[in-house]
N, C-alpha and C positions, 0 to 999 in steps of 0.2 A: 448668324448661323447659316452655314451652307447646307441646303437640303439635297438629298439624293433624288435623282430622277425617278418618277413613279412609273414602273414598267407595266402596271395593270391596264392602262388604256390600249396597249397593243393587243390585249386579249379580245377586244371588241371585234376585230376582224380576223382574229386568229385564236379561237376559243380553246384549241388544244394546247396552245403555248409552244408550238413547234419552233417559232422564231426565237423563243427564249431558251431553247434547248430542253423543253419540258414535254411531257405526255400527260396532260391533265384529263381527268374524267369529266363528264358533263357537270357544268356549274354555271354560276352567274356572277356578275359584278354587282357589288352593293355600294350605292352612293347616297342612300337616304339618311338624312339627319333630322334633328328636331326642328330645324329651320327650313327644311325642304331639300332639294337635290344639291349635293356638294359638287364643286367644279371638276372633280376627278373621282374615280373609284377609290373607296377606302379599303376594300378587301375583295378577294375572290372567295366565293362560298360554293362548296360542292353540293350538288343536288341530292345525292344519296347519303344515307347514314354511313359513318366511318366504321371500318372493321379493322381488326388487328392486321398490321402490316401497311395500312394506308399512310400512316405518318412517314414510314421509311420510304415509301414510294414518292412522296413529295419533298423529302429532305434535299434532293439536288437543287431545288429551286433557290435555296440559300446561296449556293455557289454561283449558279448560272444567271440568276435574275435578281438577286438581292431581296427575295421574298421569303418570309419566315412563316413556318407552319404553326397553327394553333387550332385546338379543338374549340368549337363554339356549340353551345346548347341551343338548338333551334326549336325545342319542344317546350312543354309546360305551358303555364298560363301566360307567359310573357312573349312567346314566339321567338323568332330569330333576330339577328342583328339589324335587319331592315326595319324593324319596328321597336328597336331598343332606345330610340331617341338619342342617337349618337350626337356628340356636340364637339366636333373638331375645332370649331371657332372659339371655344372656351378653354382650349388647352394651350399651354405654353410649351417650352422645350425642356425636356428632362435635364439636359446638361447645364441649364441655368440655375439649378437648385442643388443644395448640399443636403445629403441624406441625414446627417446628424442634426442639422438645423431644422429640417422638416419634422423629424421625429420628436425633437425637443419641443417644438411648437404644439404638435398634436398631443404629446404627453401632458403638457401643461393644461391643455383644454379638456382632455378626456380621461386621463389616467391618474394624474396627481391626486385628485380628490378621492379617488377610489382606493389608491394604494397608500396614501399618506407618505409618499416618497418623492424625492427629487429625481429628475431625469438622470439615469445612471450612465448615459453615454452609450456609444456603439459597442457591441460585443466584438471580441477578437475573432479573426478569421479562423475557421476550422480546416480549411483546405491545406493540404500538404503539396507544395509545388513539385517535389521530387518523390516519385513512388518509392516506398521503402525507407524514406529518410526520417520517418517519425511516426506519430500516431494518426496522421491524416489518411485520407482515402485516395487511391489512384484512379477512381472512377472518372469516366469521360462524361461531362455534363450533358452533352447531346445524346449520348447513348442512354443515359439514365432517363432523359426526357422521353425518348422513344419507347422505353420499357413502360414508363408510367402511362403514356398515351395508349399503348396497347392494352394495359390493364384496365384503363377507364372504359374503353369501348368494348372490351371483352366481358367485363363483369356487370356492367349496367349499374343503375342506382343513382349515382351522383349527377350524371348527365342524362336527361330524358330522351333527347334526340341529338346525339353527338354528330356533328359534321365537321369535316376538315376545312379550314380556311387558310388563305395565304395573305400576308400583310406586308406592305413595303415598310421596312423598319431597319434601322442601323443595327439593333441588337434586340434580343428577345424581350428584355425588360421594357423596351419602348413600345411594345405592341399595344398595350391599353391606351397610351397617349396617342399613338399614331392613328387609331381609328376614332379617337374622341370618345372612348368608353366612359359612360357616366354612372356605372354601377355604384360607386361609393359617394355619389353626389350629396347625400345627406350628412356625410362625414367630412368630405374634402371635395371642393368644387373644381379644382384644377388637377386632373388625373396625372399630369406631368410631374407633380410633386411626389405622387406615389411611385411613378416610374423611376424617379431619382432614387428612391429607397430600393426598388427592385434592382436597379443597376448596382447599388452597393452590395446587395445580396448576391448578385451574379459574381461579383469580384471576391466576396468573402466565403460564400457557401456553394457556388456553382449552381445557382437556381436557373431554371428556364420557365417561362410562362407557357404552360401546357394547355390550360382550358379556361374559357371565359363563359359565364352565363350572364343573364340580365343584371344580377347583383352579387355574383360570386366569382372567385378567382382561385385557380389551383396552380401551384408551381411545383416542379420537380426539384429535388435537392441532392446534389452529388456529394456534398460534404456536410451532412447534418451534425449537430453537436453530439458528442459521444460521452460527455460527463454531465452530471446534473448541474454543476456550476456553469458550464457552457450553455446548457439548455435554458437555465434561468435567465442568463444574460440576453439570449435571443428572445425569450418570452417577453421581456420588457419591451423590445422593439415591436413585437406582434401586438402588444396591448395598445401602443400608440398608433400603429398602422391600422388596426381593425379592432376597436374596443368591443364590438358586438360579439367577437369570438369568446370574450370573457363574460360580458355582462348578460348575455343571453344563452349561457351554457352552464353545465355543472362544474366546469373548470374555472372557477371564479378567482382562484389565487394564482400568482405567478408560479409557485412550486408545482401545484397540481397540473397546470397547463403544460409546464416544462416536462413533467414526467409522462403525461398521458399523450401529448401531441407532438413533442419535438425530439425526444431522446432517441437518436438513431433512426428517425423517420425520414424516408426518401421523398416525401411530398408534404406540402403545407397547403391548407385550404382556408380561405377567408370568405366571410359572408357579411354583407352590410344590410342593415334593416332599411 
């Protein structure tokens, strides 16, 4: 696997990011892992809490420096990413995994006994490649992500102390793996396998990774399911991906989860115990 150069070390002597074509607010580089200091920064983290419009201000970093924005929750009992016990050395490469195989494995381990069903396979894509050519949406996934990010920092609640971060990653789905995020460690030890699923959701539903906490993840969805049948098919993937969404909530059935959390919803939230 050819890895992209990490531009974050340049911010050590150039904290505003001017050499990368950026105008960064005050922030710091995070290189702390569960095994000590990593050999290079894993992310840049803003010092101040995010406000509406902050995501849009950092969006050019994707084009100019190959850095992708994500909100991180630096508050609550778990603190920020510098104390999350990031484990980049325990993560493989998302492109080495097949989303269908990953979900089938997780379904067999966590969902089959609860649902008494065989793994149904991946849901069909809901995205419409040509605006106006069918029942799909013409939404821009990056614009949807920006709107969801602004809603998160404007409404409060889900993120106790939202701060913007920049991560060197090929695509949004790779952000959790790129920083060695270990939020789902009790469910899946190699976050790259979950990023492989997120890649598939990028392709089929236009998701973007918008927010990370110590043990939870939120993605925006440009092309959510619009029928109950579509939503139920996606709900099966969610059960395998994050069984705690079902087993520790009122939406314990595939149908209830599909109706209440997926049908036409522009954001999906996952939490692991």
